[in-house]
N, C-alpha and C positions, 0 to 999 in steps of 0.2 A: 692211401686216399679212403679209397673205395672198399678197402679191407676193413677201415672203424665203419663205416658208413654200413656196412654187412652185421658187424656187432651193434651198431649202436639200433638197426631196425628191428634186431634180432634174430636174423637170417641166415639158416644153414641150408646145408643143401639137401636140395628134396630127394628123399629115399623111396617116394611110390613112383618116378619115373622112371617106365622102365625104358631098355636102352632103346635110344630112335624116334620114343616119345616124352613130350614135352607136358607138365602141367604146370601151373601157376608157380609153384615154386621155383622149378628149373628156367623157366624162360625169363621170373624178372631177373636173377642172377645173369644171366646171359645181359638183358638189356640194360641193368645197371651198370654192367664194367662198357658198354658197346653208344650208351645214348651222349650226342652230342650237346643235348640239350643239356644233362646234368655234366657236362665240362664245362660248356659254357658259365654256369651257375657257378661251380668253384674257377674257373678262374675270375673269375668276378668279385666274388669272397675274397678271393687272394689279392684282388688290384686296391679292393678296398681295405685289407691289413696294410697292405704299403702301404697306403694314402695315412690311415693309422699311426704309422712309424714314422715315418716324415714329418705329419703335424707335432709330435711329440716329440720328437727331434730338436723342433727347434726351441723345445725352454730346457734342454739340457747345456751343457757347457761346450761352446766349442774352440778345439783347442788346435793350434797349426804350431810348426817350426820350420823354419825358412832357412836355408844355408848359403851362401853367397864367397866364393873364390877368383877372386879378378889380378889381370894382369895387367900392370897401368906404365906408364910412362909420363913422367913432370918435366915441363921443359918449363925455365926463365929465364933471364937476362943475369939474372945476378947469381942464379945456380946452376945454369945450364942443365945438359938434360940427366934426371936419374928411372933408372925401373927398377920397379917393386912389386909384390905381388899384394894382396892385397882380400883380408879375412872381415867376412860380417856374418854373424847368427842369430838369431833372435828366435825368442819363442812366446806365442801372444795368446791367451784366454780372454772369453768373453762369454760371460752366463749373464743372460737375461734376469731379471729382478721383479719387473715389471713389465707384464704385455698381458694385458689382459685376449687383445683380440689375437691373439696367438693361442690363449689358453682355452674361451671358446671356441675357437676352429676345429682344436682336439677332442672338445667333448662333443663337436658339430659332427666330425668323423668317424667319431666312436657309436656313433648313433648308427651312422652308415653301413658300420660294417656289421650291426647287429640287426639292422636290414638282411643286408646278403645273407646273413648266417641263418636267418627265416624264409628267404624265398631260397637258398639251398635245399630248408625240408621243404618247403611247399613244390619244390620241383620233383624232390623226391618223389611224396605223395601225390601230385598227379603223375607222374610215370607210372605208379601201380595204378591209380584208378584208369589209366589210358590202358595199361592190359588190361586187367580185367572187362571194360566194355569191347576191347578186339575181339576178348577170348571167346568171350558173351557171343559173339557176333559171330565167328567164328562158329563156334557152337550149333547155332541157329542157319546159319548158309546148311552144315551138314546135316542136320536135321532133314530138313524143307530137303535136300536131296534124299535121304533114306524114306522119307516115307513118300515122294514121289514115286522112287524106285519101286516101295512093295503096291503101289497101287498100279502101277504099270504093270506088275505082274501079277495081280491079280483080274486086272482088265484082260489083261494076254492070254490068261484061263479060259476066263468066260470067253474070250474071241473064238478060242479055239473049238470052245464047246459047243459055241451057235454055229459055227461051220460045221461040224458036224451034224447039227442037228437041223440046220439049213438044206444040208446034201441030203438029209431023209425027211425032207419036207416036214419039219417040224417046230421049226422057227421062222418067223418073218426074214424078209431079205433087208426090212428097212432094222429092223434090228439088228442084223449083220451090219451094215452100212453106220450104223452108229455108234457099234463098237469099232470097228477101224477106225472112225473119225475119232472116236478119244483114247488111241490109241496112239495114232498120233500126233495128237495133240502134247500127251501125257510124257512121250519120247524128248517132242521139242521144248519142254517145260523143264525135261531132266538134263538134256542141254546146256540149258541158263543156269538152272542150278547148280549143276556140280560146277561151271563158271565161276559162280558166286562164290563157292564154297573155296577153291583154289585162289580168287582175289582176298577171300577173308584170314586166307593163312599167307598171305604176301601183304597185306597188310601187320600182320604179328611180325613177320619177316624186317619190316620197317624199324620195327621196336628194338629188334635181337641184333642187327644186322648182318644176319644168315640165315641160310633157309631153315623155315618149321614144316617139315612132311607130316608132323604129327602130332596130338594133341588128346589130353584123355577126357571125355565124356562128364557128366555132372548126375549126380546120382537125383533119379526121379522122386527117390523116396523121401530124400533129404528133409529133416526137420526147415521150418521158417519162423524161428521165434520171432516174437513183433519186437519192436524199438520199448528199451524202457525207459519208465518216465517219462514226461508229457513232453509234449511238440517246446512248448516254452522254456525248457530244461534246455531242452538240445540247441536251441536257437542262442540262448545265453551261452551256453559250453563255445557252440563257436565263433560267438565275438570273441570269446575270452583265450583260444587256443590256436584259429584258424592261422597258419603261419603268414599267409598272404596279408589278411587283414592287419598280424603282429609286424608286415614289411612295413606295411604302410603309417603305420604308428610310429614307427622310428623312420621312416621317410617327414613325418610332417614334426618331428622332435628336432630333428638334425635342422628342418628349414628353418624354425625358431630356432636353436641355435647360432645361429650363421647368420640370423637379424641382430640377435645382441652384441656378435663380434664383429660383424661390419658397423657397427653404431658406433665399437669402442676404436673404431680407427682415426677415430676424434679425441680421442686422450693421448698422453704421453709417454712416453715407454720411456725404462729406466735401465742400463746395462751397466755391468762391474766389468772393468777390462785392467788386465795385469798383464804384463809384459817385461821381459829381461831381453837384453842385447847384450851382444858383445864387439868389439868391432878392434882393427887398428888402422882404419880409414876415417878422416872427415867426410865435411862438406866435397861436395863432388869429384870423392873418391882421393882427396887429399891424406897423403901419410901423417900419419902420427901416434902420438904411445897409444900402445893400448886400452880400453876403459872399457867398460861393463857399466850398463843403465838397467837400472830394475824401476818399474813403474807399476803403481795402481790406479784406477781412477775409474768416476763415476759419468758416464754418458748418459743425458738427459736429450731425448728428443721430442719438440712439441708439433704435432704437424699442422702448419697454418694455411694451407689451399694448394690444394692438388688435381684443380680444374675441375672439382664436381665427381671424382672419381668415387668416394666412399659412401655421396647421399645416392649413386646409382646405382650401387652395390647393396644396399638398403633397399632398395627399389628392388632390386631384381630378388632380393632373400626375402619379401614381404608376398611376390606373387608365386615366387617357387612353393611359398608356405600358401598361401590359399590353393594353388594348385592341387597340393601334397592329400588337402584336405578336401579337395570336392572330389579326388578321386577314395579317398576314404571314405566319403561318406555313400560315393557310388558301388562302393565294395560292399561296404554294411549292407545296403539294402538288398544288392544281389543275392547275398549271402545268405539274409535271410529268407530272400524268397524260393531257394535251391536247399536251405534245410528241411524248409517247410513241405515244401512237395516232396523231397524226398522219402521224409519221415511215411507224412500221409501213404506213399503209395507203399510204404515197408509193412506200413499197419494193415494196410488191405490186402498185402498179397498173400498169406493164408486163408483166407477166404475167397479169391481169386481163383488158387491153385486146386483148392477144393468143388469149387463150381467145374474146374475144365476135369479135374477129374470124372466127376458126375456125367458132365455132357459127352466125355469121350464112352464112360460105361453105355450111355443110352445110345448114343450113335454106332455103337456097334453092334447092338440089338437089332437098332433097326433095318444095318446093313444086314442083318442077318434075316428077318423078317421080310426086305424085300428079294434077297436071293430067294427066298422059300415060297415067296408068292408067287416071281417068276415062274418058279417050277411047276405051279400048281396052273399056272395062267392068268393071275387075279392081280398081277403089276408087270406093268410093261421095264423096257431095259431102261429105258431112260429113268423108268425111279432106280431103276438098280444103279447108274452108273450117278444119278445124283446122291445115290444113298452113299456111294464109295467118292464122292468127293467131301461132301459132308465129315466121313470119316477121317480123312486126312488132314479136313482141316479142325477139326475137335484134338487130333494130333498135334498141330502146329500149335494150336493156340495152348497144351497143356505145356508140351516143354518154353513156350515164350514165357508162362507165365513166373517157369521157372526162373528163368535167369533175367527175367524185371524184375525179380527178387534178389536175382545176386548183384545188379546192377542198383536199385534205391538200397542197397546195405551199403554197397561202395562207396555213393554218393551222397550218402549220408555221414558214413565214419570222413569221409574226404572233406567235408565242410566243416565238421568239428573237430577238423586234424590229429584225429585218430588212426587214420587209413596207413597203421607201418605194419613191423613184422608178424604181430601177434593176430590181428586182421587177416591178411595176407594167410598166415598160415590155417587160420579156423577158415576159410572160404576154398583153403587146399583140401582139407579134409570132406566136402562135398563132394569133393571127384571122387568118379571107380578106378583104382588105380590096377587090378587086371581084369577089367572090360577091354574088348577089342578098340582099338584106338580108333581116335578119326585120319583118313588118311589122306594125304592130298593128290585127287588121281591124276594122272600124266599117261 
């Protein structure tokens, strides 16, 4: 079953993932085999298919055969006591000719099976979306640690330099204290960020069912194409394709058909009955000459009163239909909201990324200028530290802009039912296959 799903989604083994290092494709292949949510969706679909077969079976001929062998003792005052064996065999066939309720219940169950198929597809797409989001969160956490570590290294070098200058009375003691305080703050922040990075990898472990120790980073220079088409086109596509929405539409249809089915419980049913009997005993197993009987009959059943059960079933089905319609409308509105938000986020991402690139370049120049100014005595160490902090924030913003694009694209394709293997492979191409992996520090 899972192999079929790989083929359906267009997934192939990831060639870019190196030994011990995972990318999106390799993580998905592990997650799809280990996911309890997918297992649950598959079992739910199997249950729906089995129920459909059961409902269809009620419209098919029912054939049964029965054989009976007995040892009998007959006693009467005239004959006395007689022991004899008895044989009786019969074959019976029953074929519904008119049972509208059974037929409509079968149609309702077919809609429920279609609902299960859409829910299985939705579970797969949700798994991909969840994987992408957690992957980007792990990259974000790892980047934060790397950026803090870089700032800490730069600050420690500055601290050593100021210590040497202060020993020669070329720097103020307050500058030394400022640097020492900032260094300890960064060390504390690095401990927290390293822990956050490990926690982020553990969240990926929840999906795969086993340890994830390193993942591939993302390319900062990767292109960020804007979504093609208008926002209304994407909203329309989401309403037509989104598997969760389609599943709810099937639920509404199933409820509608069940209403008609239960109303048909007031109608008569007609059944063809064929039987053949062979026996050498008669009433009360009295011995008789062997005989056989063939019977063909039509049986009509007219419901008259069942204690209000049929009417109650109709009311239940009507309420279930209204409930499904309410859930469908709620999902449709939610889907439009998320689709529009993801579209706008994805559309503005290229400009956002360009702005963060410029912000980073300006912050680097500002930091360098502050260092030079400190050497010349025109700026304070606080100015230098603030410039270093601003540079770190710019580096974080640059990476967050890229990850935000990936998340927005994933969300948009998820809402429109297009988050399948081809899209996952495209996102995977934006990972760096040969760069040093982001590792779980232990």
